[in-house]
PAROSE-961486 format. One line per 2 residues: number of its first residue (from 1); their letters; for each residue x, y, z of C-alpha. Coordinates in pm, whole numbers. Each point is the difference from the previous one (the first is absolute). Layout:
BEGIN
NUM	A	X,Y,Z ~ ...
//
This chain:
BEGIN
1	XX	0,0,0 ~ 141,338,-99
3	XX	51,259,265 ~ -281,256,-2
5	XX	-225,-186,-243 ~ -357,-23,126
7	XX	-139,-342,69 ~ -365,-28,-106
9	XX	-267,-66,261 ~ 84,-254,264
11	XX	-249,-170,216 ~ 80,124,351
13	XX	-61,-264,265 ~ 18,77,372
15	XX	155,-289,190 ~ -131,-104,320
17	XX	-1,-271,133 ~ -28,-266,238
19	XX	57,-381,17 ~ -14,-299,247
21	XX	-92,-369,44 ~ -287,-234,119
23	XX	-164,-169,319 ~ -118,-348,113
25	XX	-296,-225,-65 ~ -183,49,331
27	XX	-336,160,-78 ~ -147,-12,351
29	XX	133,301,192 ~ -238,292,35
31	XX	88,335,-154 ~ 74,298,227
33	XX	-245,281,59 ~ 7,289,-241
35	XX	48,229,299 ~ 350,-138,57
37	XX	218,269,-153 ~ 360,-83,76
39	XX	251,-281,1 ~ -236,-241,170
41	XX	-245,21,-288 ~ 259,-67,-266
43	XX	151,-285,197 ~ -338,-155,63
45	XX	-84,17,-367 ~ 294,-225,-72
47	XX	-198,-285,151 ~ -344,115,-108
49	XX	-215,-162,-267 ~ -338,18,-167
51	XX	-286,-99,227 ~ -326,-160,-100
53	XX	-173,335,56 ~ 183,155,-294
55	XX	-212,-176,-260 ~ -291,-239,-42
57	XX	74,-367,-59 ~ 94,-81,-357
59	XX	-319,-203,-44 ~ -206,318,45
61	XX	189,191,-269 ~ -43,-22,-376
63	XX	315,-92,-187 ~ 216,299,-96
65	XX	299,38,-230 ~ 242,278,87
67	XX	303,154,-169 ~ 291,152,193
69	XX	269,206,-178 ~ 318,98,183
71	XX	361,108,-66 ~ 307,-221,42
73	XX	370,58,-58 ~ 26,-295,-238
75	XX	-194,-301,-130 ~ -94,-213,306
77	XX	95,-320,-181 ~ -151,-295,-190
79	XX	-199,-122,303 ~ -219,311,11
81	XX	-302,-197,-126 ~ 68,-290,238
83	XX	-6,237,297 ~ -303,184,-138
85	XX	-187,-332,-23 ~ 91,-86,358
87	XX	-123,342,114 ~ -331,-57,-179
89	XX	-55,-335,171 ~ 32,180,332
91	XX	-215,299,-97 ~ -276,-230,-125
93	XX	-46,-132,352 ~ 43,337,168
95	XX	-211,240,-212 ~ -116,-208,-300
97	XX	218,203,-234 ~ 296,-43,-230
99	XX	253,265,-94 ~ 201,45,-316
101	XX	336,140,110 ~ 157,235,-255
103	XX	353,108,100 ~ 143,283,-211
105	XX	354,137,6 ~ 48,350,140
107	XX	50,157,-342 ~ -310,-160,-153
109	XX	-232,36,300 ~ -122,358,-47
111	XX	-46,-20,-379 ~ -193,-325,39
113	XX	-216,142,280 ~ -84,303,-213
115	XX	-75,-215,-304 ~ -231,-227,200
117	XX	-187,296,147 ~ -31,173,-338
119	XX	-132,-316,-165 ~ -235,-83,285
121	XX	182,-332,34 ~ -110,-198,300
123	XX	217,-18,309 ~ -94,18,366
125	XX	304,76,215 ~ 307,207,-85
127	XX	303,116,193 ~ 35,372,64
129	XX	204,252,197 ~ 28,366,82
131	XX	252,149,-238 ~ 105,-309,-196
133	XX	-161,-270,-215 ~ -377,27,-26
135	XX	32,338,173 ~ -291,20,244
137	XX	-140,353,-38 ~ 36,43,-380
139	XX	-179,-329,-64 ~ -272,96,248
141	XX	-39,325,-191 ~ -47,-209,-316
143	XX	-276,-200,168 ~ 199,-325,-22
145	XX	-20,-126,359 ~ -303,-100,207
147	XX	-69,186,323 ~ 31,-227,305
149	XX	-225,151,268 ~ 35,-102,364
151	XX	-312,-217,-1 ~ 120,-196,-304
153	XX	338,-63,162 ~ -168,-93,329
155	XX	-214,-258,-181 ~ 251,-157,-237
157	XX	346,69,148 ~ -46,45,377
159	XX	301,-206,109 ~ 239,172,-238
161	XX	-124,341,117 ~ 43,-104,363
163	XX	371,-54,-66 ~ 54,361,-113
165	XX	69,242,288 ~ -259,277,-5
167	XX	268,266,14 ~ 119,-113,-347
169	XX	-340,-19,-170 ~ -38,372,-93
171	XX	287,-51,-245 ~ -241,-201,-218
173	XX	-231,296,-57 ~ -1,157,-346
175	XX	-34,372,-66 ~ -380,-27,37
177	XX	35,-160,344 ~ -116,-341,-125
179	XX	189,-331,-6 ~ 57,-186,-329
181	XX	265,-256,95 ~ 98,-248,268
183	XX	355,34,134 ~ 260,-272,-4
185	XX	120,36,358 ~ 380,4,10
187	XX	280,247,47 ~ -158,346,37
189	XX	324,198,11 ~ 265,82,-257
191	XX	370,66,30 ~ 201,49,-316
193	XX	315,-213,-16 ~ 275,-97,-235
195	XX	8,-373,-76 ~ 363,-111,-19
197	XX	120,-349,-84 ~ 184,-136,303
199	XX	278,-161,-203 ~ 118,345,-111
201	XX	-34,147,349 ~ 227,-277,128
203	XX	246,10,-289 ~ 61,374,20
205	XX	-48,38,378 ~ -277,252,-45
207	XX	-99,158,334 ~ -375,36,-53
209	XX	-32,206,319 ~ 162,290,-187
211	XX	-272,6,-269 ~ -281,244,72
213	XX	-92,134,-345 ~ 43,-71,-370
215	XX	325,202,-11 ~ 173,-224,253
217	XX	-11,-295,-241 ~ 197,169,-281
219	XX	351,-130,94 ~ -141,-353,22
221	XX	-161,29,-343 ~ 332,119,-143
223	XX	180,-298,153 ~ -253,-240,-147
225	XX	21,154,-345 ~ 380,-24,-1
227	XX	27,-352,140 ~ -314,-201,-75
229	XX	-43,-75,-369 ~ -356,-86,-96
231	XX	-144,147,321 ~ -245,292,-3
233	XX	110,222,290 ~ -343,168,36
235	XX	-310,-149,-160 ~ -287,235,-82
237	XX	-319,-25,-208 ~ -331,173,-52
239	XX	-147,-168,308 ~ 303,41,227
241	XX	130,354,-25 ~ -20,241,294
243	XX	335,-2,180 ~ -36,354,130
245	XX	-111,74,355 ~ -35,360,118
247	XX	125,-8,361 ~ -180,327,75
249	XX	-344,-107,-121 ~ -278,-237,101
251	XX	-83,-136,-343 ~ -11,-382,1
253	XX	-56,-171,-334 ~ -368,-15,-85
255	XX	-102,290,227 ~ -243,245,-160
257	XX	193,298,136 ~ 336,71,159
259	XX	101,271,247 ~ 315,122,174
261	XX	87,-166,331 ~ 45,333,178
263	XX	-316,162,-141 ~ -270,15,268
265	XX	-253,113,-263 ~ 55,-315,-211
267	XX	10,209,-319 ~ -10,-222,-307
269	XX	323,-34,-197 ~ -75,76,-363
271	XX	123,-216,-285 ~ 240,260,-140
273	XX	156,56,343 ~ 44,-375,49
275	XX	172,-28,-339 ~ 233,290,78
277	XX	112,-174,320 ~ 97,-299,-215
279	XX	225,186,-245 ~ 321,-136,149
281	XX	-150,-348,21 ~ -92,1,-368
283	XX	346,120,-96 ~ 160,-274,211
285	XX	-222,-268,-154 ~ 86,123,-349
287	XX	372,-20,76 ~ -50,-356,131
289	XX	-192,-93,-314 ~ 277,136,-220
291	XX	262,-183,206 ~ -183,-332,-50
293	XX	-107,-47,361 ~ -366,-22,-110
295	XX	-135,-244,-259 ~ -44,176,-336
297	XX	-356,-128,-48 ~ -117,143,334
299	XX	-239,261,-148 ~ -175,-253,-226
301	XX	20,-314,217 ~ -349,-48,143
303	XX	71,-254,273 ~ 324,5,199
305	XX	-48,-365,95 ~ 63,-97,-362
307	XX	355,127,53 ~ 50,-105,362
309	XX	-103,-356,-77 ~ 333,-51,-176
311	XX	176,49,335 ~ 234,267,-132
313	XX	-148,316,159 ~ 217,102,296
315	XX	-215,285,132 ~ -370,77,-46
317	XX	-280,173,191 ~ -260,-123,249
319	XX	-293,225,91 ~ -145,-190,296
321	XX	285,-184,176 ~ -225,-230,194
323	XX	148,-243,253 ~ 94,-321,-179
325	XX	-24,160,-342 ~ 359,-90,-79
327	XX	-108,-362,-45 ~ -236,88,-283
329	XX	266,225,-147 ~ 248,-286,2
331	XX	-229,-197,-231 ~ -42,303,-227
333	XX	377,60,-8 ~ 93,-334,-151
335	XX	42,-173,338 ~ 255,253,131
337	XX	-30,113,362 ~ -80,370,40
339	XX	11,261,276 ~ -240,291,52
341	XX	177,331,68 ~ -255,267,109
343	XX	29,350,-149 ~ -320,157,136
345	XX	-212,26,312 ~ -273,-259,49
347	XX	-346,142,-71 ~ -340,-146,73
349	XX	-166,-20,-340 ~ -329,-166,85
351	XX	-151,-327,-116 ~ -112,106,-347
353	XX	327,-75,-176 ~ -141,-345,-87
355	XX	-364,-100,-21 ~ -263,-203,-179
357	XX	-274,178,-195 ~ -315,-132,-161
359	XX	-94,88,-357 ~ -308,222,3
361	XX	-145,-224,-272 ~ 67,-327,182
363	XX	-285,-248,-33 ~ 81,-143,345
365	XX	121,284,225 ~ -118,-162,323
367	XX	180,-326,-78 ~ 308,196,-102
369	XX	3,167,341 ~ -43,-340,165
371	XX	309,-117,-187 ~ 189,310,115
373	XX	-108,-87,355 ~ 147,-349,-36
375	XX	324,125,-156 ~ 50,220,304
377	XX	-97,-250,270 ~ 25,-360,-122
379	XX	362,-104,43 ~ -26,-317,-206
381	XX	-136,187,-300 ~ 254,281,42
383	XX	287,-250,17 ~ -131,-182,-303
385	XX	-14,305,-225 ~ 331,139,131
387	XX	214,-313,13 ~ -184,-277,-180
389	XX	-56,-357,118 ~ 186,-129,305
391	XX	240,-280,-90 ~ 7,99,-366
393	XX	89,369,4 ~ 126,39,356
395	XX	75,-197,314 ~ -106,102,346
397	XX	299,2,236 ~ -190,95,318
399	XX	-312,188,109 ~ 142,332,-120
401	XX	238,-77,-286 ~ -21,-151,-347
403	XX	269,-75,-256 ~ -95,64,-365
405	XX	99,-285,-234 ~ 226,140,-269
407	XX	-134,-48,-352 ~ -327,-142,135
409	XX	-215,165,-268 ~ -175,262,212
411	XX	159,312,148 ~ -206,321,-38
413	XX	219,181,258 ~ -283,244,64
415	XX	-144,-72,342 ~ -75,373,40
417	XX	-251,-34,-286 ~ -220,-267,155
419	XX	-108,80,356 ~ 77,72,366
421	XX	373,-61,33 ~ -10,-52,375
423	XX	-141,-344,-88 ~ 326,-78,-175
425	XX	247,-283,18 ~ 358,115,44
427	XX	262,-100,-253 ~ 365,-101,46
429	XX	211,291,123 ~ -288,199,151
431	XX	9,74,372 ~ -254,-191,211
433	XX	-129,336,125 ~ -41,155,-346
435	XX	-369,75,54 ~ 59,145,344
437	XX	264,231,-150 ~ -240,98,-278
439	XX	-270,89,250 ~ 251,202,201
441	XX	104,188,-313 ~ -364,77,-83
443	XX	-52,136,350 ~ 325,200,28
445	XX	23,160,-345 ~ -38,378,-32
447	XX	-358,91,-86 ~ 8,296,-243
449	XX	-262,273,23 ~ -104,-103,-352
451	XX	-112,-342,113 ~ -361,-45,-110
453	XX	4,288,-248 ~ -129,-90,-346
455	XX	-22,259,-277 ~ -316,13,-211
457	XX	101,136,-340 ~ -354,18,-139
459	XX	32,377,-65 ~ 342,-25,-162
461	XX	-17,-327,-193 ~ 127,154,-323
463	XX	294,163,174 ~ 78,-324,183
465	XX	6,-193,-327 ~ 227,262,-158
467	XX	239,-4,296 ~ 21,-379,-6
469	XX	77,6,-372 ~ 287,241,59
471	XX	129,-211,292 ~ -7,-308,-217
473	XX	207,179,-260 ~ 277,123,230
475	XX	2,-140,352 ~ 123,-355,-50
477	XX	279,123,-227 ~ 114,243,271
479	XX	-43,-251,285 ~ 220,-257,-175
481	XX	271,248,-100 ~ -57,-59,-370
483	XX	-21,368,-103 ~ 186,322,75
485	XX	-197,183,273 ~ 162,328,-95
487	XX	-207,-6,-317 ~ -293,-226,85
489	XX	-97,125,348 ~ -82,360,-108
491	XX	-191,-138,-298 ~ -190,-238,228
493	XX	-90,277,244 ~ -117,233,-277
495	XX	-225,-269,-144 ~ -145,-73,344
497	XX	-88,367,40 ~ -156,9,-347
499	XX	-206,-312,78 ~ -201,176,272
501	XX	216,-78,304 ~ -87,325,179
503	XX	-375,-66,-18 ~ 44,-364,95
505	XX	216,71,303 ~ -232,278,115
507	XX	-279,-258,19 ~ 225,-245,186
509	XX	104,273,244 ~ -363,92,67
511	XX	-96,-358,80 ~ 317,-42,205
513	XX	-86,311,203 ~ -351,-130,67
515	XX	143,-340,102 ~ 243,160,246
517	XX	-275,215,151 ~ -212,-310,42
519	XX	284,-161,196 ~ 50,312,211
521	XX	343,67,-148 ~ -93,346,-133
//
């Protein structure tokens, strides 16, 4: 790519994330009360399961056929149908339903979801999030998702709802105050980290305690470039850029607004101001790109896992840094052990980063919600969809741990897609207290003033679309170092202004002000 040459529109993906593992087959322990709001609730949910009150007996229900679409990092394997069939045998007895599982890779998920909605193609359950794939509010604005009122949840998913601490539930509310999704209860905090392969840390005696920001990694990247042929020092892609952290701002990834840490008025940081703060960052990234520290296809590579799977990416980015996440990263990184090195504070980000939604045009919305209830409470079903069939795809080593069978034919590696992760088995290398640590992180993370704020762009839809188009044209190229910021950043900022940014941000600021007043912060 030539320096300074514009790259045509990129699809900008915001990474988030979250991961984990699966529980045991005991379906007899009662779920905790919904009034439990702290660690006890989350711990109790690890042994909870669906009770008979959650649904009628299967004999009382007409047969239903459901379809569930969800994102995965890679093809789950040739035994996908075998596992799907086993799931359907179980669901037949539980809720007289079958489900057609449709895993889609990250890069194909959103286009396929849009195509299915546009064509009116039948599906019942989809995966969604705030700020990433199936983006919650924009799809609600399109009328794609079914509202899930309290009485519907109480009737068809009472046990799953009982496992969600009440203090977290407001995060599920859309801009209109209604709920359109059911959360996948898991890590509810994010801390940005570098993911570094341990073999290179050991080989070059890297003291990770000295790394606090993106700049601190530069000497290490230089060493790797000079000494490790065939290794990508820093792997980036469209769905994994975002190395910068402003130490003076509260602006976690996915937040609707950011503000300065020392600003008692919580004044919103505008987009142009946030870009200006990143000038030095963009220049540094561009110099790294030119030096060969960053993979040349970074601005056009849709899924970073396509590169990491080769095992030759020394450093990459993690946006959640959940306890035990390094085990999942090891599988993604070609079987190489990795270490998380935090470069940001830990922020509470709510429970809406991963959820299940029901298609507004579903022919069986009640049964779909019953399935969601089971996925979040029935440990046998959750294990089955996450890990496959015991003895064929994994072995159980004790009550807490399983060992996946290599090359078994089923490995979706997407437990965070399927249901309540506190029902999860632990995998080799994870600490026995992984879930306790996760709960502690949820409870101790910094809660930003913006938590619970959702912007309704109804009045500025045209401006929002224009701004997104401009972002898609420039932002990924800048965030991966592929273009000269001296030329491209001013051009980017001018196009943002011309796209209606002032009007758009005035509307955001007005809603933000009203939100703060409602919380007694203004």
